[in-house]
N, C-alpha and C positions, 0 to 999 in steps of 0.2 A: 538425505537421512530423509526417511517416511515421516511425515508430519501430518499430526491430527489438528486440524483446524476450529478451534472452538468459538461461532459468533455467539456471545453468551447472551445477547439482548441485542436489541436496535436504538434504545434511550441514549439520549447524551446532555451534555451542559454546556454544547453549544448548537448551533445552527445553522451550518455552512452553509452558503448559498449556491452551491455546486451539491449537495448530500443527495443521494438516492434514497435516502429514507424518506416516506411519505410520514405523515400526523401518526396515521392508522399503524404503522409498522413499529413505531415508538411504544407503544403498549404492549407488543409481544416480546418475551424476554424465555431463555429455557430456566426451567426452575435448578435446585439446586441438586434435586436427585437425577434430573436430565443429564447435568455435566458428570455426575459421576459415576451413570450407566456409559454414558461415552468414554471416558476415559478408562473404566474396564475394557468394553468393548476395542478400544484403541489398542490397549496393550496385546488382547488376546489376537488383534490382527497383526500384531508384529510393530505398532509404532514406538518411537522411542521419544520423538519430540514433538511437543504441542505450543499452539499459539493460541490466546486468550484475547479475544476483539471483540468488536461491539458495530454499533453505538461506541460506546465511549465505558470501556471494564473497570475502570478506577471508582466508578461510583456505586457500582455493586458490594454491599456490606458483606459478601460471601466472597470475594476475591481472595483474599489471602489463606484462609481453609482452603479455595479452592487449588490454589497454586501447592499447597503444602501436600495437599492429598493426589495430584499429578508428581511431586516427587517421591512421594512413599508410592505410589503405583511403580514407580522404575522408569519416568519419563527422565531423560539425562540431560533434555535440553528445554525448557520453558520462557517462550515468548511471550511479552504482554505489547499488544499495539495501542497505544494512547496518544492524549491530545496533548499530554505531559502536563494540563493546569494543576492536576493535584499532587504536583511532582515536587512543585515548589519547596513545599513542606517537608524538609529534609528527612526527619521519623518515617514518614510512608516510605521513601524509597529504601529505607534500612531495614523498613518491616518486609517490603517486597521482595527483597533479597534473600533475607532471614528465611522466609517462607519457601523460596526457591527459585525465584527469577533470574534464568541467566544472560537473559537478554532484553534488551527495551529497542523499540522502535514508534517515534515521537512523530506524529503529522506536524510538521510544522507550517504547511500551505504554503506560508509565503514569511520572505523576511523581513518586511516594511510592515512597521508598527501601525498604520493609519490604514494600511491596504489591509491588514492581519484582521483587523478590529471589523472592520467593515464586511471581509468576506465570512467570519465566524457569523456575525451579528450579536455580539457580545462587548459592549464599550469596556474597555478596560481590560480584557482576556492577555494582551501579548504579554505583558511584565510576567504573568504568571505562567505563559508556555516559555519564554526565555528561562525565569527562574530552575524550570523544571529540567530543561536541557541542561543548561550551565549546573546543576546540581547530577545530575547523571556524569557528568565529563570530569568534575570532579573528584567524583570518588572511582575515578577508570573504570566506567561498564560500558564505555562504547557506543554510545548508543547511535541507532542508525537513524537518519531524518528521511523523511516521505514529505516530497515536496510535489504539490499537484502543477499538471501544465493545463491552463485553460487561457482564453482569449486574454486576461486581464494580469496574467501572473507569467506566461511564458518568455517574455521578453528581457523580463530580468531574472531569466534563469543563473547566467555567470553571476552576477551579482548575490544571489543567493547561498550559491554556492562557495564563495569567498567570503560571505559573513557568518557560514556553518563552519569554513575551515579557521576560521581567525578564532572562534567559539570553542575549538578543540575536536568538531566532528570532523572523522576521517573518511565518513562512508555516505551517501545520500540514493535514494531512490526516487526515480521521475514516476509519477502516476498521470498517465492521460484521461482528463477529463470523460465522464461518460453521459449517456442521454437514455438514461433508464430509469423507471419508476418516478420517485422523486422528483430528478430533473429532467424527465422526459420532456418538456416543452420547453427551456431553456435553452433554445437551439444555440444563440450566442456566446454561451458559454464555451461552443466545441470551434476550436481554431480548423483548417486543413492540418493534416500531420504535414504536408509537404512544406506549409509554412513553418510548421515548431521544429522538424528535422535540423535546416540548416543553423538555428541558435542551440540546439542541444551537441551538434558536433562541433560546435565553438566550445560550449560548458565542456564535451568531453577533454576534448585538447588541452583546456584551462587543466582538466582535474588533472590529466596525466603528467603535466608539469609540476605540478605543487601535492604531487603524491597523496590524491585522494581517489578514493574508489566511487564510479555514478555507475549506476544499472537503471534501465530504461523498461518497463512495463507497458503493454499493449499499441505499442507503434511496430508492426511487424520489421522483421528485419531486413527484408529485399529494400524498406524504405533507407534503413541507417548506412548503407555501403559499408565502407572498410569500418566503422563503428559498429557491425553488426554484434560483434561478440560483450558490449556493452546490454546487449539485451535480457532481459531474464524471464523466461517462460515457467514459472510455475506447474506444479503436474506433467512437465514432461521430465522423464528419468526417475525421480525420485516422487512416490505416489504421496499424494495431497487427500484425504479425508474430511471433507467438511461437514459439521456438524452445524445449523441453523435453527432458529425457532419455528421453520418453516418446512426444513426439508434436510435431507441427508446425500451427499453424493460424493462419487470422486470428481476432485477439480479436472482431469482430464476432458472428460467428458461434459463439462459443464458449458453454458451458452455466456457465464460470467466474463470469460475473457472471449478471446478470439474464437472462432469458431465457424468462420466461413472462408472458403477456399475457392479461386477462382483457376476457370480455365490455363489463365497464365502461370501458376502454382504448379504444375504439373513439370517435375523437372528440376525444379529449384533446389539450389543448391543445401536452404535451410528446412525444405519439407521436415524433413524427420522429426525435428522439435519443435519447428514452427507454430504456435497455437493456434495460426491465420489471423484474420481480419474479424472485428466487431461487428456483430448486427446494426448496434445504432449507428456505428460509424458511415457503414453503407449507405443506412437510409437516410442519411444526412448529405454526404457528397457522392456517392455513388464508385463505380470502382476504376475509373479512369487512370488515376494516380499512379494506381500500382499496375495498370497494366504498364504504362510508361515506365515504372521503376524497374520492371520485369526487363522491357524492351532495351533499357539503357537509356531511354531518353527522358526519366524524370526531372522532374524543377530542381 
């Protein structure tokens, strides 16, 4: 389904320790008029799904009006990407659903309470995130949980999935940490993919055994082996048009995801749909593990 991805602004009510948003970026946001123009242009281009993200979109005072405008413009699917804190207040969820939100993605970051508060750098935030997630599940809204894979979280991935399933969540997306912008110099936050992938494979096996859907972003399919079908490559196949306070672009041509291919990528069975390798990862670790993975000698 063609998707219009609207980054409303970069401000947020959390300050995650791996966030790529800089203090200067937090001051930038799309105006209401900018968003309305994007919604109209998206429909003219044939987009029938829209995603509102940030930063944190729920801190926008005009969010409900924007959601309502999207539905009135003809968007059949309206996704909200959020940290979930303001969803702990049940009426907020009811208002958003009434306005037209059809899907909720909640960034839980990690399931461990102490680790969560340390990661988001806000004491006492964890109960609100959990309450927001529980509110969505209780209303039958089938939230998707986003989990960050970074040095201090990936080893507990299976525990995080078990925690989510026990709360009624049946789908999770795994995001590999990025070393860009505000997180550019936080090198320790990024582990090797070849260290993370064995943990991911165990998690995929657990998910299959427990009727849970788990998808992976930013880890190339060649590293996932038989678990390659779990890879999610936004912008490959269906069109994704991204509108931010700084720029507008088609996701398939963006450097936000993978964009580099090596000589060993030629002839790969996944080449037609793989987004490639992220430049920040290659700058950190080089290309050796991808060469080994393609030639069958990966760790």
